[in-house]
C-alpha positions in Angstrom: -9.6 15.5 -18.7 -8.1 17.9 -16.8 -10.9 18.5 -14.2 -11.2 14.7 -13.3 -7.3 14.7 -13.0 -7.3 17.8 -10.7 -10.1 15.9 -8.7 -7.8 12.8 -8.1 -5.0 14.3 -7.5 -7.0 16.7 -4.5 -7.8 13.1 -3.3 -4.0 12.0 -3.4 -2.8 15.2 -1.4 -5.6 14.6 1.1 -5.0 11.0 1.5 -1.4 11.6 1.9 -2.0 13.9 4.7 -4.5 11.4 6.4 -7.4 13.6 5.8 -10.7 12.2 7.0 -11.9 9.4 4.6 -15.2 11.3 3.9 -13.3 14.3 2.4 -11.2 12.3 0.2 -14.2 10.2 -1.0 -16.0 13.4 -2.1 -13.4 14.1 -4.5 -12.7 10.7 -5.8 -16.5 10.4 -6.2 -16.9 13.6 -8.2 -14.0 12.3 -10.4 -15.9 9.1 -11.2 -19.3 11.1 -11.5 -18.0 13.4 -14.6 -15.4 11.0 -15.9 -18.1 9.4 -18.7 -19.0 13.1 -19.8 -17.5 14.5 -22.9 -15.1 17.9 -22.5 -17.6 19.6 -24.0 -20.6 18.3 -22.0 -18.8 19.2 -18.9 -17.9 22.5 -20.1 -21.4 23.3 -21.0 -22.4 22.1 -17.4 -19.9 24.5 -15.5 -20.4 27.6 -17.6 -24.3 27.1 -16.8 -24.0 26.6 -13.2 -25.8 23.1 -13.9 -22.9 21.3 -12.0 -24.6 21.3 -8.7 -27.7 19.4 -10.5 -26.0 16.6 -10.5 -25.9 14.2 -7.5 -22.6 13.8 -5.9 -21.2 17.2 -6.9 -21.0 19.6 -4.2 -19.9 23.3 -3.8 -16.0 22.6 -3.2 -16.0 19.9 -6.2 -18.0 22.3 -8.5 -15.4 25.1 -7.9 -12.6 22.7 -8.5 -14.0 21.5 -12.1 -15.2 24.8 -13.0 -11.6 26.1 -12.9 -10.0 23.3 -14.4 -12.2 23.2 -17.5 -11.0 26.3 -18.6 -7.6 25.1 -18.3 -6.6 26.8 -14.7 -5.2 25.0 -11.6 -8.2 25.4 -9.2 -7.2 27.3 -6.1 -7.8 24.5 -4.0 -5.3 22.3 -5.7 -2.5 25.1 -5.7 -3.2 25.3 -2.2 -2.7 21.7 -1.3 0.4 21.1 -3.6 1.9 24.3 -1.6 1.3 22.6 1.4 2.9 19.2 0.5 6.3 20.6 -0.7 8.2 18.8 2.5 8.8 15.4 2.9 6.3 13.8 5.2 9.3 12.8 7.4 12.5 14.7 8.3 15.2 11.9 8.1 15.8 9.0 5.7 15.8 11.0 2.6 18.8 9.0 1.3 17.5 5.8 1.8 14.1 7.0 0.8 15.6 7.9 -2.6 17.4 4.3 -3.1 13.3 3.0 -2.9 12.5 1.5 -6.3 9.2 0.4 -5.2 6.4 -1.0 -2.5 5.5 -4.5 -2.1 2.5 -4.1 0.2 -0.6 -2.4 -1.2 -4.4 -2.9 -1.1 -7.2 -2.0 -3.6 -11.0 -1.9 -3.7 -10.8 -5.2 -4.4 -10.4 -5.8 -0.7 -10.4 -3.3 2.0 -8.9 -0.6 -0.2 -10.4 2.6 -1.1 -9.5 3.1 -4.9 -9.0 1.4 -8.1 -6.1 -0.3 -8.9 -5.7 2.7 -11.8 -5.7 4.9 -9.1 -2.9 3.2 -7.1 -0.6 2.8 -10.4 -1.3 6.5 -10.7 -0.2 7.6 -7.5 2.8 5.4 -7.8 3.7 7.2 -10.9 3.2 10.6 -9.7 5.7 9.5 -6.6 8.4 8.1 -9.2 7.9 4.6 -8.3 9.3 2.1 -10.5 7.0 -0.8 -9.4 4.3 -1.6 -6.9 2.6 -5.0 -5.7 -1.0 -5.2 -5.6 -1.5 -7.3 -2.3 -5.1 -7.4 -1.4 -6.1 -9.8 1.6 -7.0 -13.6 1.3 -10.3 -15.6 1.8 -10.1 -15.9 5.5 -10.1 -12.4 6.4 -13.7 -11.5 5.4 -14.0 -8.4 7.4 -11.7 -7.0 4.4 -13.0 -8.6 1.8 -10.5 -11.5 1.1 -10.1 -12.6 -2.3 -11.2 -16.2 -3.3 -9.4 -18.2 -5.7 -11.9 -17.0 -8.1 -11.7 -13.4 -7.6 -7.9 -13.7 -7.2 -7.8 -15.1 -10.7 -9.8 -12.3 -12.2 -7.6 -10.2 -10.5 -4.2 -11.4 -12.2 -6.0 -11.1 -15.6 -6.5 -7.5 -14.9 -3.1 -6.8 -13.8 -1.7 -8.4 -17.2 -3.9 -6.5 -19.1 -2.5 -3.3 -17.4 0.8 -4.3 -17.5 0.5 -5.1 -21.0 -1.1 -1.4 -21.9 2.2 -0.2 -21.0 3.0 2.7 -18.4 5.8 4.0 -16.1 4.9 1.7 -13.4 5.3 -2.1 -13.2 2.5 -3.6 -11.7 3.5 -6.8 -9.8 0.8 -9.7 -8.7 1.0 -10.2 -4.9 -1.3 -11.1 -2.0 -1.5 -10.1 1.6 -2.0 -13.9 2.6 -3.6 -14.5 6.2 -1.3 -16.9 8.6 -3.5 -19.4 9.7 -3.7 -20.5 13.6 -2.0 -23.6 12.1 0.8 -21.8 10.5 -0.4 -22.5 7.2 -0.8 -19.7 4.5 -4.8 -18.8 3.4 -4.7 -19.5 -0.3 -3.9 -22.4 -2.3 -0.4 -23.2 -3.4 -1.4 -23.4 -7.0 -2.6 -19.6 -6.7 0.6 -18.7 -4.7 2.8 -19.8 -7.3 1.0 -17.7 -9.9 1.9 -14.8 -7.8 5.3 -12.4 -8.0 4.9 -11.6 -4.2 3.4 -13.3 -1.4 3.3 -11.2 1.9 2.2 -13.2 4.8 0.7 -11.6 8.0 -1.0 -12.3 11.1 -4.7 -10.6 11.7 -6.4 -12.8 14.0 -5.7 -13.9 17.9 -3.0 -11.5 18.2 -3.1 -12.2 21.7 -2.3 -15.7 21.8 0.3 -16.5 24.3 4.2 -16.5 23.3 4.7 -20.5 22.4 1.6 -20.3 20.0 2.3 -17.2 18.1 6.0 -18.2 17.8 5.1 -21.6 16.1 2.3 -19.8 14.0 4.9 -17.3 12.8 7.5 -20.0 12.1 5.0 -22.5 10.0 4.5 -19.5 7.7 7.9 -18.6 7.4 9.0 -22.1 6.4 6.4 -22.4 3.6 8.5 -22.0 0.5 6.2 -19.4 -0.8 6.5 -17.0 1.8 8.8 -13.7 0.6 8.0 -11.1 3.3 7.0 -11.5 7.2 4.2 -8.5 7.4 3.8 -6.0 10.5 5.1 -8.8 12.6 3.9 -7.7 16.0 0.5 -6.4 14.8 0.8 -3.1 17.0 -0.9 0.1 16.8 0.2 3.3 18.3 -2.2 5.7 17.2 -5.1 6.5 14.8 -8.7 6.2 14.5 -8.8 2.2 15.5 -6.8 3.2 18.9 -4.0 1.5 20.0 -3.0 -2.4 20.3 0.1 -3.6 22.0 2.3 -5.9 20.1 1.8 -9.6 19.8 4.3 -11.8 22.1 6.4 -14.4 20.1 10.2 -15.3 20.1 11.7 -12.6 18.3 15.2 -14.3 18.1 13.7 -17.5 16.5 11.3 -15.8 14.2 14.0 -13.7 13.0 16.4 -16.5 12.6 14.1 -18.4 10.6 13.7 -15.3 8.1 17.4 -15.5 7.6 17.4 -18.8 7.1 14.6 -18.9 4.9 15.1 -16.0 3.1 12.4 -14.2 4.3 12.2 -10.2 4.5 11.2 -8.4 7.6 8.5 -6.1 6.5 9.2 -2.3 7.9 5.6 -1.1 7.7 5.5 2.4 7.2 1.8 3.3 8.4 1.8 5.9 11.1 -0.6 3.9 13.4 1.9 0.6 12.8 5.5 1.5 12.9 5.8 -2.1 13.0 8.5 -3.8 13.9 9.7 -1.2 16.8 13.3 0.1 16.6 14.4 -2.7 18.8 13.1 -5.6 16.5 14.4 -3.9 13.8 17.8 -3.8 15.2 17.2 -7.6 16.4 16.4 -8.7 12.9 19.2 -6.6 11.5 21.9 -8.5 13.7 20.1 -11.8 12.9 21.2 -11.2 9.1 17.6 -10.8 8.0 16.6 -9.0 4.5 14.1 -6.1 4.8 11.3 -4.8 2.5 10.2 -1.4 3.5 6.3 -1.1 2.5 3.6 1.3 3.0 0.4 -1.2 3.8 -1.3 1.7 1.4 -5.1 1.6 1.4 -5.2 4.7 -0.8 -2.9 6.1 -3.5 -1.8 9.1 -1.3 -0.7 6.7 1.4 2.1 5.3 -1.2 4.1 8.3 0.1 4.5 6.6 3.5 7.2 5.3 2.2 9.1 8.2 3.9 8.2 7.1 7.3 9.5 3.9 7.0 12.9 4.9 5.4 13.2 7.2 8.5 13.1 4.5 10.8 15.3 2.3 8.8 18.0 4.7 8.6 18.1 5.3 12.3 18.5 1.9 12.9 21.2 1.6 10.5 19.6 -0.8 8.0 22.1 -0.5 5.2 20.2 -0.2 1.6 21.9 -3.5 0.3 19.8 -5.4 2.5 16.3 -3.8 1.3 14.5 -5.8 -1.3 12.5 -2.7 -2.2 15.8 -0.8 -3.5 16.3 -3.8 -5.8 15.3 -3.5 -9.5 12.0 -5.2 -10.6 13.5 -8.3 -12.4 15.8 -9.0 -9.7 13.2 -8.4 -7.2 10.8 -11.2 -9.0 13.6 -13.7 -9.8 14.5 -13.7 -5.8 10.6 -14.0 -4.9 10.0 -16.7 -7.2 13.2 -18.5 -6.4 
């Protein structure tokens, strides 16, 4: 339906530009409201002015729908397209073009704001070949982490979406919490069913250097860990404020990553920029692989890859050391191996 597509695309461009979440939600909600209507019923409501009688449809969304149902590109959408013609980052274009996928993204199953289908649609808009769905694990209750039962249910959904076909392959994954013991917050049996495992620290970020190092080393040495996510946990900007990086023995951690074939994530979120450039350079010197990921919590944020590519290129990370430049089959074979 043209109107639904227009509303969702507006949501995409607003997410890409880090617009306030309430503004994005208005368009995503409107798309969900009109989705069940037939095209005739929607057109009748638009021409008769009854759209505003529907709860959740405001003046701007009604205007977009009314213009879309007659086959026009809504003015608001045209304006957003015109304002988003330039890449998000000024550098890293060559490396960005080499990236095939994204191995860190969240849906509404945990703390993301969109459906899995919307994430896939956003990835398709950007020309991605694959994305990994990496919702949180049970210990992170604040983010609605997935129990064994819910993760099993999600795997069935992923299988169904891949079976239906489409331009983007959806990889089964998780962002698993690294517990204080260094263990991973999911059963080994469930982890073995996944294509990609991103392991991250989300709690006790102010632990002392020795404690944090041992915690991270425990996860890195666990055979099913594929990627070490946002390793310092820092925040440099954004609505959550700032947070200093965790303290750990970076040389020991990156040496273990290289030895255990664990990629170091270059997290592309503007508020994270994690790890900082000096640690990317240290990991490069240690012989690590890298994964440039968005940590997207909404479809438009999937374009944040540009920020990570810019930083990786600035430090001199070669494309062949970045696993997200690999074809999906090679990537999954490596991850499961």
